[in-house]
VMD Tcl script that draws the C-alpha trace (Angstrom):
set ca {
  {142.98 91.62 40.31}
  {139.81 91.03 38.30}
  {136.48 92.43 39.42}
  {134.62 89.30 38.36}
  {136.76 87.19 40.68}
  {137.19 89.61 43.58}
  {133.91 91.54 43.92}
  {130.19 90.77 44.33}
  {127.29 93.22 44.43}
  {124.87 92.62 47.33}
  {121.38 94.10 47.09}
  {118.60 93.87 49.68}
  {115.21 94.56 48.09}
  {111.63 94.86 49.32}
  {108.47 95.53 47.28}
  {110.29 97.47 44.56}
  {110.61 95.12 41.56}
  {110.77 97.96 39.03}
  {113.63 99.61 40.90}
  {115.49 96.31 41.16}
  {115.08 95.63 37.42}
  {116.43 99.11 36.66}
  {119.43 98.64 38.99}
  {120.35 95.21 37.62}
  {120.06 96.44 34.03}
  {122.41 99.33 34.83}
  {124.93 96.99 36.49}
  {124.93 94.68 33.49}
  {125.39 97.61 31.13}
  {128.77 98.44 32.67}
  {129.73 95.20 34.44}
  {128.29 92.29 32.44}
  {130.05 89.49 34.35}
  {130.17 90.65 37.97}
  {128.20 88.57 40.53}
  {124.91 90.18 41.63}
  {123.34 88.71 44.79}
  {119.76 89.70 45.69}
  {118.00 89.10 49.02}
  {114.25 89.72 48.84}
  {111.55 89.53 51.53}
  {108.79 91.03 49.39}
  {105.29 89.60 49.62}
  {105.71 87.69 46.36}
  {108.95 86.27 44.96}
  {110.12 87.63 41.63}
  {109.00 85.37 38.82}
  {110.92 85.44 36.66}
  {114.03 86.65 38.43}
  {115.54 89.57 36.47}
  {118.12 88.65 33.87}
  {121.53 89.45 35.27}
  {120.89 88.31 38.86}
  {123.49 85.68 39.79}
  {121.84 84.40 42.97}
  {118.39 85.20 44.34}
  {116.92 84.36 47.75}
  {113.30 84.98 48.70}
  {112.76 85.11 52.46}
  {109.38 85.11 54.28}
  {107.39 88.31 53.76}
  {108.71 91.30 55.74}
  {110.79 88.96 57.88}
  {114.24 90.34 57.36}
  {114.39 94.08 56.94}
  {117.61 95.66 55.73}
  {119.74 94.47 58.64}
  {118.85 90.78 58.65}
  {118.68 90.69 54.86}
  {122.16 92.12 54.45}
  {123.55 89.81 57.12}
  {121.99 86.87 55.26}
  {123.54 88.02 51.99}
  {126.97 88.62 53.53}
  {127.02 85.02 54.76}
  {126.68 83.90 51.14}
  {129.28 86.21 49.57}
  {132.04 84.08 48.07}
  {134.32 86.86 46.77}
  {136.94 88.69 48.81}
  {135.18 92.05 48.47}
  {131.55 93.09 48.36}
  {129.66 96.18 47.20}
  {126.64 96.92 49.41}
  {124.00 98.73 47.37}
  {120.37 99.88 47.78}
  {117.83 98.59 45.24}
  {116.80 102.09 44.07}
  {120.24 103.12 42.86}
  {121.47 103.16 39.27}
  {124.98 102.68 37.90}
  {126.28 105.29 35.48}
  {129.27 105.84 33.20}
  {131.27 107.21 36.12}
  {130.53 104.31 38.50}
  {134.06 102.96 38.84}
  {134.04 99.83 41.00}
  {137.62 99.08 40.00}
  {138.84 102.34 41.52}
  {136.92 101.60 44.74}
  {138.45 98.12 45.08}
  {141.92 99.44 44.28}
  {141.56 102.03 47.04}
  {140.65 99.31 49.56}
  {143.56 97.11 48.52}
  {146.23 99.83 48.15}
  {145.52 102.05 51.19}
  {144.82 101.59 54.89}
  {141.09 102.08 54.35}
  {138.73 99.20 55.06}
  {135.63 100.70 53.42}
  {135.34 102.97 50.37}
  {132.32 104.86 49.06}
  {131.91 107.40 46.23}
  {129.98 110.49 45.18}
  {126.23 110.05 44.74}
  {124.06 112.02 42.29}
  {120.58 112.23 43.84}
  {117.36 112.41 41.80}
  {113.77 113.21 42.66}
  {112.07 109.78 42.84}
  {108.98 110.95 40.91}
  {110.42 113.17 38.19}
  {114.06 111.99 38.01}
  {115.14 115.65 38.18}
  {118.69 115.89 39.46}
  {119.08 117.35 42.92}
  {122.88 117.35 42.97}
  {125.58 115.34 44.67}
  {124.08 114.35 48.00}
  {126.39 114.63 51.00}
  {125.73 111.97 53.61}
  {129.33 111.17 54.53}
  {130.53 112.82 57.71}
  {131.26 112.29 61.38}
  {129.16 110.73 64.14}
  {129.41 111.67 67.79}
  {127.24 111.00 70.84}
  {127.75 113.88 73.22}
  {125.56 115.26 75.99}
  {122.78 112.81 75.19}
  {122.67 113.86 71.52}
  {123.74 111.93 68.43}
  {125.35 114.51 66.13}
  {125.87 113.75 62.43}
  {128.05 116.42 60.81}
  {127.67 116.27 57.05}
  {130.92 116.58 55.13}
  {133.07 116.71 58.28}
  {136.14 114.46 58.44}
  {138.55 112.99 60.97}
  {141.49 114.25 58.93}
  {143.19 112.33 56.14}
  {144.92 108.97 55.75}
  {146.96 108.13 52.65}
  {145.77 111.42 51.17}
  {142.04 110.60 51.49}
  {139.43 111.98 53.93}
  {138.44 109.83 56.90}
  {134.70 109.64 57.65}
  {132.73 107.90 60.39}
  {129.82 107.20 58.03}
  {129.18 107.09 54.28}
  {126.05 106.41 52.26}
  {124.53 103.06 51.23}
  {126.93 102.37 48.39}
  {130.32 101.12 49.52}
  {132.97 98.48 48.89}
  {134.67 96.59 51.70}
  {136.28 93.20 52.35}
  {133.44 90.77 53.04}
  {135.18 89.51 56.19}
  {135.28 93.05 57.64}
  {131.50 93.39 57.29}
  {130.76 89.87 58.56}
  {132.83 90.61 61.66}
  {130.43 93.41 62.67}
  {127.04 92.45 61.22}
  {124.05 94.75 61.15}
  {121.91 94.87 64.31}
  {118.86 92.84 63.27}
  {116.63 94.61 65.80}
  {116.80 97.60 63.45}
  {114.88 96.67 60.30}
  {115.07 100.00 58.47}
  {115.77 103.67 59.10}
  {118.74 103.94 61.46}
  {120.32 100.52 60.98}
  {122.91 102.30 58.83}
  {123.93 104.72 61.60}
  {124.22 101.94 64.18}
  {126.28 99.83 61.78}
  {128.80 102.64 61.23}
  {128.96 103.46 64.94}
  {130.03 99.86 65.51}
  {132.64 100.06 62.75}
  {133.95 103.30 64.24}
  {134.32 101.68 67.67}
  {136.44 98.95 66.12}
  {138.63 101.43 64.27}
  {137.46 100.61 60.74}
  {138.56 103.38 58.37}
  {135.93 104.74 55.97}
  {136.41 107.16 53.12}
  {134.43 108.90 50.80}
  {112.51 104.53 61.98}
  {113.49 102.56 64.55}
  {114.86 105.76 66.04}
  {113.53 105.03 69.55}
  {115.17 101.61 69.60}
  {118.45 103.11 68.42}
  {118.16 105.65 71.25}
  {117.77 102.81 73.73}
  {120.71 100.90 72.22}
  {123.04 103.90 72.15}
  {121.69 105.88 75.10}
  {121.10 109.27 73.48}
  {118.01 111.49 73.78}
  {117.91 113.18 70.40}
  {119.56 113.22 67.00}
  {120.92 116.28 65.21}
  {122.24 116.60 61.65}
  {124.63 119.48 61.09}
  {125.24 120.78 57.57}
  {123.50 120.64 54.19}
  {122.70 117.53 52.18}
  {123.21 119.55 48.99}
  {125.33 122.57 48.15}
  {123.39 125.82 47.49}
  {124.70 125.89 43.91}
  {123.35 122.41 43.10}
  {119.91 123.79 42.13}
  {121.54 125.95 39.47}
  {124.20 123.50 38.26}
  {122.06 120.35 38.23}
  {118.45 121.16 39.12}
  {117.64 123.80 36.49}
  {119.05 121.90 33.45}
  {117.42 118.69 34.64}
  {114.08 120.46 35.22}
  {114.24 121.97 31.73}
  {114.92 118.54 30.21}
  {112.07 117.00 32.20}
  {109.67 119.76 31.13}
  {110.65 119.29 27.49}
  {110.12 115.52 27.64}
  {106.73 116.01 29.26}
  {105.68 118.56 26.63}
  {106.62 116.08 23.88}
  {104.57 113.31 25.54}
  {101.54 115.61 25.88}
  {101.82 116.71 22.24}
  {102.01 113.12 21.04}
  {98.94 112.21 23.07}
  {96.99 115.14 21.69}
  {98.04 114.20 18.15}
  {96.92 110.63 18.76}
  {93.57 111.86 20.07}
  {93.14 114.21 17.10}
  {93.05 117.28 19.31}
  {96.24 118.71 17.84}
  {97.22 118.93 14.18}
  {100.78 118.44 13.04}
}
mol new
graphics top color blue
foreach p $ca { graphics top sphere $p radius 0.5 }
foreach p [lrange $ca 0 end-1] q [lrange $ca 1 end] { graphics top cylinder $p $q radius 0.2 }
display resetview
């Protein structure tokens, strides 16, 4: 197995060129030859297309949304497996796509995700490992999402009904149950995983009103914490200190440049 032959990265983007550039640069830093497919329905096409993008499609402005855009991209995936990824994510040293593909090919799981370090979008301060994976259940007219809950284990790994927007799966599995294109953004992810659950797809590691009509529930409840209570101490405080230090350096340099501070 070679990642370059067996895996493509599929990204749906909209009006976030800076985020897309950052994502693609991070992919190329760790995976210089993997195929990166980008579907874009921003108002203006990217010109030039970021270095490192293998194939780029610009669709009519705001015509696709996440669901239709991902379905479009999945129809053009030529590798056996695909990584579905949001445009505002960044690869790091511990982003191990090889391990994710090996898990899909060596276990009974159809879809594999990973841990996700969340950052404040404005300051980049670390919030901690965000827990979105869990179980989904519609009971008594309520859609209940239990964060961190599992359906037991298979092949030594936890079984989830839903994981976050960074996962590897065989392209044919995803094409078999495409995203509901009525849901452009917001809860398209929940509906997609409810459909996979109904078909028995194994997963490891807002258009809300329309979703209610589609699924027949009255309200939605999330049970559990997105972050552990210790995350603020373990990740937040050191990251905040680093951010404060960088900002102090920038302010000092500006004051020196303006002559208001002497070295």
